[in-house]
C-alpha positions, 0 to 999 in steps of 0.5 A, a space after each residue: 724967280 725961277 728957272 724951268 723946273 726941271 724933271 727927272 723921274 719922281 723929282 723935280 730940281 728948280 733954281 731961285 733968284 735968291 741962290 738956292 737950288 732945290 730938289 722937290 717930289 713931283 706928287 706931293 711938294 716935299 723938299 728932297 733937298 737944297 743947296 742954298 748959295 748963300 750958306 755955301 759961299 756968302 754971297 748972293 747969286 742967282 739961278 738962271 739958266 735951266 740945268 742939266 740932267 744925265 743919270 745921276 746929276 743935276 749940273 747948273 749954273 748961276 750967276 751975279 755980282 758976288 761971283 759966279 759958279 757951276 755945280 755938278 750936284 748928286 741928284 739924289 742927295 744935293 752933294 756937291 760933286 764937282 764944281 768951278 768958280 767964274 768972275 761973274 757967272 753963268 747966267 745961260 741953259 746948259 747943253 750936254 753931247 755924250 759925257 760933255 756939258 757946256 757953259 756960257 759965261 757972262 764974259 762970253 766963254 763957251 767952255 765944255 766940261 767932262 759930265 762926271 768929272 768937271 775937268 776943262 776940256 776946251 774953251 771958245 772966246 768970241 770978238 769984242 762985245 757989240 752989245 753989253 745990254 744982254 747975255 749971250 743966247 744960249 749954246 745949241 747942238 745938232 749933227 755933232 756941232 755946238 752953235 754959239 751966238 755971242 755978243 760980238 755979233 757972229 754966229 760959230 759952229 764948232 765941233 762939239 769935241 774939240 772946240 775947233 771952228 767949222 765956220 763962222 758968219 757975221 751977221 746985220 746986228 748983234 744976235 738977240 735970242 739963243 739959236 733955234 736948229 731944225 733938221 738942217 737950218 738954224 733960227 736966230 734974232 737980231 737987234 735990227 728986229 729981224 729973225 734969220 735963218 741960217 744953213 746949219 752946214 755952212 753957215 750962209 743966210 737962207 732967208 729974214 723977215 722983220 718982225 718990227 721988235 726985237 727979238 727976245 729970249 728963246 724962240 720955240 718951233 712946234 712943227 713949222 712954226 716958230 714963235 718970238 717973244 718980242 721987246 717989251 715982252 707982251 707980244 709973240 710973234 709966230 713965223 712959218 720957219 722958212 721966215 716967208 710971212 707972219 703967221 700970227 701975233 698974240 698981244 697981251 695985257 701984261 708983261 710975259 715973264 716967262 722967258 720963253 714959250 713952252 710946249 706941254 701937251 701940243 699946246 704954247 704956254 706962256 705966264 704973264 706978270 699978273 699971274 696968268 698962265 696962258 694955253 695957245 694953239 701954235 697954229 693960230 695962237 688962239 687962247 685954249 685955257 687961262 689959270 690964275 695964280 698969285 704972282 709973276 710967273 717965271 720958269 714953266 716946267 711939267 711932270 706927268 699930268 701937272 704943269 710946274 710952275 715957279 713966281 717971282 714971289 718965291 712960290 712953286 705950283 703943280 697945276 693941273 688943267 683937267 
């Protein structure tokens, strides 16, 4: 299993569930460096969340029963410049703002670190967990605020520098997706099968729409279309960003294994358990093209005109569709 391939210049970075983080040449696939958790710590853990790339560092987290870690790697060499351990780890995508990087642990602690030194600047923990069957959604930043939906059934807006709570909003059910932001609002899904639109400034619930199934993972907003993978992982539902109605639904014969829809050159990409990479129109969900690969498709990224795809079987592909 691979995280979303992250590209910086001529290098693509990916992490695997086997506990190895890789740096590849984007043109040739040559391995530039690796970091193996088992060699360094003697335990097998998993890279699940997507990393944060800075000018000189790759910051990424991992999680597992053997413990978890967050690393600041030197992008060019893979040397560990800073590191923290956690009892369970960091399964979510990282977020960055200026010299801050933000990470969420499995135990629902949101921590702000200094990007360059790894120094802890502040931490925040919500209330008691109400939904133990999932991880917290990844944090997201807009307007000098970081928005966080842990498993206590609330959504929080915190100041990016201090971690002080600006507002909190109790939701009708536990949050089951990462939060998506647009110019003035937040959009997120809850366990009762509903998508919600919240005011960024106050947390007021502005609109709601029932999807008929529990929204999951990380929705994608393209222009005014919000695309959501729902429970069962065989259907994507698209709604307008005002949540006034469903625009289209796309069902698949096989389970969608990519943990989100991905945007690439105006098209929406998803990968399934049968090895098919799908390109969909965000306007109506129609199929633009498909590519058949070997293995269940997990992480999807891009480098120049190539699509980089990681599979659950451990293969990484660079795909050109022209």
